[in-house]
C-alpha positions in Angstrom: 94.2 98.9 90.8 97.4 99.0 88.9 98.6 95.5 87.9 102.2 94.9 88.7 104.4 92.3 87.0 105.2 89.3 89.1 107.7 86.6 88.5 106.7 83.8 90.9 108.5 80.6 91.9 106.4 78.2 94.0 108.4 75.6 95.8 107.7 72.8 98.2 110.0 71.3 100.8 109.5 67.8 102.1 105.9 67.6 103.4 104.1 64.5 104.8 100.7 65.9 103.4 102.0 67.8 100.4 98.9 67.0 98.4 96.7 68.9 100.8 98.8 72.0 100.6 99.3 71.8 96.9 95.5 71.7 96.5 95.1 74.8 98.6 97.8 76.6 96.7 97.1 76.5 92.9 99.8 78.6 91.2 97.2 81.0 89.6 95.6 81.7 93.0 99.0 82.3 94.7 99.9 84.7 91.9 96.5 86.5 92.3 96.8 86.8 96.1 100.3 88.2 95.9 99.5 90.6 93.0 96.7 92.2 94.9 99.2 93.2 97.6 101.9 94.4 95.2 102.8 98.1 94.9 105.8 97.4 92.6 107.0 94.9 90.0 108.4 91.9 91.9 110.2 88.6 91.8 109.0 86.4 94.6 109.8 82.8 95.6 107.2 81.2 97.8 108.4 78.1 99.6 106.1 75.8 101.6 108.1 73.9 104.3 107.7 71.4 107.1 108.1 72.2 110.8 111.8 71.3 111.0 112.8 73.7 108.1 110.5 76.4 109.4 111.9 76.2 112.9 115.5 76.2 111.7 115.0 79.3 109.5 113.2 81.2 112.3 116.1 80.3 114.6 118.8 81.2 112.1 117.3 84.5 111.0 115.2 85.7 113.9 116.8 83.9 116.9 113.4 82.4 117.7 113.4 78.6 118.3 110.0 77.7 117.0 108.3 77.3 113.6 106.2 80.4 112.7 103.5 80.7 110.0 105.3 83.0 107.6 108.8 84.4 107.2 109.6 87.2 104.8 113.1 87.7 103.4 113.2 90.9 101.4 116.4 91.6 99.4 115.7 94.8 97.5 112.8 97.0 96.3 114.3 98.8 93.4 114.1 98.6 90.5 112.2 95.3 91.2 111.3 94.0 94.6 112.9 90.6 95.3 111.8 88.5 98.2 111.3 85.0 99.5 108.2 84.1 101.5 108.5 80.9 103.5 105.3 79.4 104.9 105.4 76.5 107.4 102.6 74.1 106.2 101.9 72.4 109.6 101.6 75.7 111.4 99.4 77.2 108.7 97.1 74.1 108.8 96.9 74.2 112.6 96.1 77.9 112.7 93.5 77.6 110.0 91.7 74.8 111.9 91.9 76.7 115.2 90.5 79.8 113.6 87.8 78.1 111.6 89.2 79.2 108.3 89.8 77.3 105.1 93.4 76.4 104.5 93.3 78.4 101.2 92.0 81.5 102.9 94.6 81.3 105.6 97.4 80.9 103.0 96.0 83.9 101.1 96.1 86.0 104.2 99.7 85.0 105.1 100.9 85.5 101.5 99.3 89.0 101.5 100.9 89.6 105.0 104.4 88.5 103.8 104.1 90.5 100.6 103.3 93.6 102.5 106.3 93.0 104.8 108.6 92.6 101.8 107.4 96.1 100.7 108.3 97.7 104.0 105.1 97.3 106.0 105.8 96.4 109.6 103.4 95.6 112.5 106.1 95.3 115.1 107.3 98.9 115.1 104.3 100.5 116.8 100.6 100.0 117.5 99.8 102.6 114.7 101.9 100.6 112.2 100.2 97.4 113.3 96.7 98.9 112.8 97.7 100.3 109.4 99.1 97.0 108.2 96.0 95.1 109.5 93.7 97.5 107.8 95.6 97.1 104.5 95.4 93.3 104.8 91.7 93.4 105.4 91.2 95.7 102.4 93.3 93.5 100.1 91.6 90.3 101.3 88.1 91.9 100.9 89.1 92.7 97.2 89.8 89.0 96.9 86.5 87.9 98.4 88.1 86.7 101.6 86.6 87.6 105.0 88.4 89.8 107.6 91.0 87.4 109.1 91.0 89.3 112.4 87.3 89.2 113.0 
């Protein structure tokens, strides 16, 4: 696997249980998870937000009035990919609990998912694209020692 350069900014909005999310997201692991999904040198900002900020961003940029788990804002791919990944901590925590996953593993999956989106992968264009993206996520996560998130 080729190793691509990553400039990472890890940011936290106001969170009631910030310590829980910080513990699940040590900087070195966040960088490792994202690097495994990279196909190009990148500058990525990861922001962990509360429900209010997540819902407002989803409404403003996708016209969907609810907080979602991850939003990807991709700005360019050449010569370096630049993107923001916004993860809504309460949604991620709820989903991890519902799916019986650790918080860290669910964050890893969503960071891989968002990084693939930033590089042009899209699961909403067709069933074939969805299957291809899902297969790629499973492959990347397996390389990180994380179980298939779709099983």
